[in-house]
C-alpha positions as CSV (number, residue, x, y, z in Angstrom):
1,M,0.0,0.0,0.0
2,T,1.3,3.5,-0.9
3,N,2.4,5.6,2.0
4,I,-0.8,7.5,2.9
5,T,-0.7,9.8,5.9
6,P,-3.6,10.9,8.1
7,L,-3.4,14.3,6.4
8,D,-3.8,12.6,3.0
9,Y,-6.9,10.8,4.2
10,A,-8.3,14.0,5.7
11,L,-7.8,15.8,2.4
12,Y,-9.5,12.9,0.6
13,V,-12.5,13.3,2.9
14,L,-12.5,17.1,2.2
15,Y,-12.2,16.5,-1.5
16,T,-15.2,14.1,-1.5
17,M,-17.5,16.5,0.5
18,R,-20.3,17.3,-1.8
19,D,-21.8,20.7,-1.1
20,A,-18.9,21.7,1.1
21,P,-18.8,25.5,1.4
22,P,-15.9,26.8,-0.7
23,D,-14.8,29.3,2.0
24,R,-14.6,26.4,4.5
25,V,-12.6,24.3,2.1
26,E,-10.1,27.2,1.5
27,S,-9.8,27.8,5.3
28,A,-9.2,24.1,5.9
29,L,-6.5,24.0,3.3
30,R,-4.8,27.1,4.8
31,Q,-5.1,25.5,8.3
32,A,-3.4,22.3,7.0
33,G,-0.7,24.4,5.2
34,V,-1.6,22.9,1.7
35,D,-3.0,24.1,-1.5
36,Q,-5.5,22.8,-4.1
37,S,-2.9,20.7,-5.9
38,R,-2.0,18.8,-2.7
39,L,-5.8,18.3,-2.1
40,Q,-6.1,16.7,-5.6
41,H,-2.9,14.7,-5.1
42,S,-4.1,13.3,-1.7
43,Y,-7.5,12.4,-3.2
44,S,-5.8,10.5,-6.1
45,L,-3.5,8.8,-3.7
46,V,-6.3,7.5,-1.5
47,N,-8.7,6.8,-4.4
48,K,-6.1,4.6,-6.2
49,Q,-6.3,2.2,-3.2
50,N,-9.9,1.4,-4.2
51,F,-10.9,0.9,-0.6
52,T,-14.6,0.3,-1.4
53,M,-13.8,-2.8,-3.4
54,K,-11.9,-4.7,-0.7
55,A,-11.7,-5.4,3.0
56,A,-10.2,-2.0,4.0
57,F,-11.0,-1.6,7.7
58,A,-7.5,-2.8,8.8
59,D,-5.8,-0.7,6.1
60,K,-7.7,2.5,7.1
61,S,-7.1,1.8,10.7
62,K,-3.3,1.5,10.0
63,I,-3.3,4.8,8.1
64,L,-5.2,6.7,10.8
65,A,-3.7,5.0,13.9
66,P,-3.8,5.3,16.8
67,A,-7.5,4.9,17.4
68,I,-9.0,7.1,20.1
69,W,-11.7,4.5,21.0
70,E,-12.8,1.2,19.7
71,G,-15.8,-1.1,20.5
72,V,-19.2,-2.2,19.2
73,R,-21.9,0.3,18.2
74,E,-25.1,0.1,16.2
75,I,-25.4,1.9,12.9
76,H,-28.2,1.6,10.3
77,G,-29.8,-1.1,12.4
78,R,-26.6,-3.2,12.5
79,E,-24.1,-3.8,15.3
80,C,-20.6,-3.2,14.0
81,F,-17.1,-3.1,15.4
82,M,-15.9,0.5,15.1
83,R,-12.9,2.7,15.7
84,S,-12.7,6.4,16.2
85,F,-9.8,8.5,14.8
86,R,-8.7,12.1,15.0
87,L,-8.2,13.7,11.6
88,P,-6.3,16.8,10.9
89,I,-8.6,19.7,9.9
90,W,-11.7,18.7,12.0
91,N,-10.5,19.2,15.6
92,D,-13.9,19.1,17.2
93,F,-14.8,15.8,15.6
94,L,-13.7,12.2,15.4
95,L,-14.1,10.0,12.3
96,D,-15.8,6.8,13.3
97,I,-15.2,3.8,10.9
98,Y,-17.5,0.8,11.2
99,A,-16.5,-2.6,10.0
100,T,-18.4,-5.6,8.7
101,P,-17.4,-9.1,10.1
102,E,-15.5,-9.6,6.8
103,G,-13.3,-6.5,7.4
104,R,-15.0,-4.2,4.9
105,V,-15.9,-0.7,5.8
106,W,-19.7,-0.5,6.5
107,D,-19.8,3.3,7.2
108,E,-17.6,6.3,8.0
109,R,-18.9,9.4,9.7
110,F,-17.9,12.2,12.0
111,T,-19.1,12.3,15.6
112,R,-18.3,15.0,18.1
113,A,-15.2,14.6,20.2
114,S,-16.0,14.3,23.9
115,E,-13.9,17.3,24.8
116,S,-15.7,19.5,22.3
117,S,-19.0,21.3,22.9
118,T,-21.5,22.5,20.4
119,T,-23.1,25.9,20.1
120,I,-26.7,25.9,21.0
121,V,-29.0,27.3,18.3
122,T,-32.8,27.7,18.3
123,R,-33.5,27.8,14.6
124,P,-32.3,25.5,11.8
125,E,-31.0,28.3,9.6
126,A,-28.6,29.3,12.4
127,L,-26.7,26.0,12.0
128,E,-23.3,26.6,10.5
129,P,-21.6,24.2,8.1
130,W,-19.2,21.8,9.8
131,S,-20.5,22.8,13.2
132,V,-22.7,19.8,14.0
133,T,-23.2,16.2,13.1
134,M,-26.2,14.5,11.7
135,E,-27.0,12.9,15.1
136,E,-26.9,16.3,16.8
137,V,-29.2,17.9,14.2
138,D,-31.6,15.0,14.5
139,A,-31.6,15.2,18.3
140,Q,-32.3,19.0,18.3
141,F,-34.6,19.5,15.3
142,G,-35.6,16.0,14.1
143,P,-36.9,13.8,13.0
144,L,-34.8,13.9,9.8
145,R,-36.5,12.2,6.9
146,V,-34.1,10.6,4.3
147,E,-34.3,12.2,0.8
148,E,-31.1,10.8,-0.7
149,R,-28.4,8.6,0.7
150,W,-25.3,8.1,-1.4
151,P,-22.5,7.7,1.2
152,P,-20.7,9.8,2.2
153,Y,-23.5,12.2,0.9
154,E,-26.9,12.3,2.7
155,S,-29.8,14.6,2.2
156,F,-32.8,14.9,4.6
157,S,-36.0,16.9,4.9
158,M,-36.9,18.4,8.2
159,E,-39.8,20.4,9.6
160,F,-39.6,23.1,12.3
161,S,-42.6,24.3,14.3
162,E,-42.7,28.1,14.5
163,D,-44.2,30.0,17.5
164,E,-47.3,31.0,15.5
165,G,-48.0,27.3,14.7
166,N,-46.6,27.6,11.2
167,I,-44.3,24.8,9.9
168,S,-41.1,25.7,8.2
169,K,-39.5,23.1,5.9
170,Y,-35.8,22.6,5.3
171,E,-33.5,20.5,3.3
172,V,-30.4,19.5,5.4
173,I,-27.3,18.1,3.7
174,F,-24.5,16.1,5.3
175,S,-21.3,14.6,4.1
176,W,-19.5,12.0,6.2
177,G,-22.2,12.8,8.8
178,L,-21.1,16.4,9.1
179,L,-23.5,19.3,8.2
180,Q,-22.7,20.9,4.9
181,K,-25.7,23.2,4.5
182,V,-29.3,24.0,5.5
183,D,-31.7,25.2,2.8
184,Y,-35.0,26.8,3.7
185,E,-37.8,25.4,1.4
186,G,-40.8,27.4,2.6
187,T,-43.5,27.6,5.3
188,V,-46.8,26.0,5.6
189,L,-49.2,28.4,7.4
190,A,-51.2,27.2,10.3
């Protein structure tokens, strides 16, 4: 396996984030001390490994080691062995990688690191990209209803009850379980 670093993998994740806000991407590249050409190089480096076509849990674990935590958790109605890793760029989050019994990757998504706190917001449109996970949005404003699911991209619809009894509708987009954007779609009057 080519010598892939945790930064390469973080840049691969960044490159594959559909609907990532361009200003956040540029800020992340500056923070990492790299440019667009390194972003593309890291994406190619990781993509060449074709991790989706093989049992890659052990390979990814080796690239991202050491794991911050490991154990069994449920995801998508299935209990899986998983490991949590710290990635450069997203200091407030851990990347959880879930394995099938055969060693394939079942899912990968960000969760909030235990030492990090989230900003409390009272309205969906106040949510900032890369500030919350899908689980956090669902807990505060859910239920989220699946519209599209093409991992790592996921799109949900959500309703928010206004004080006057009106219902505001939103589309909420995540990549790798991390919020990318919230789109207001209209209000149904009471």
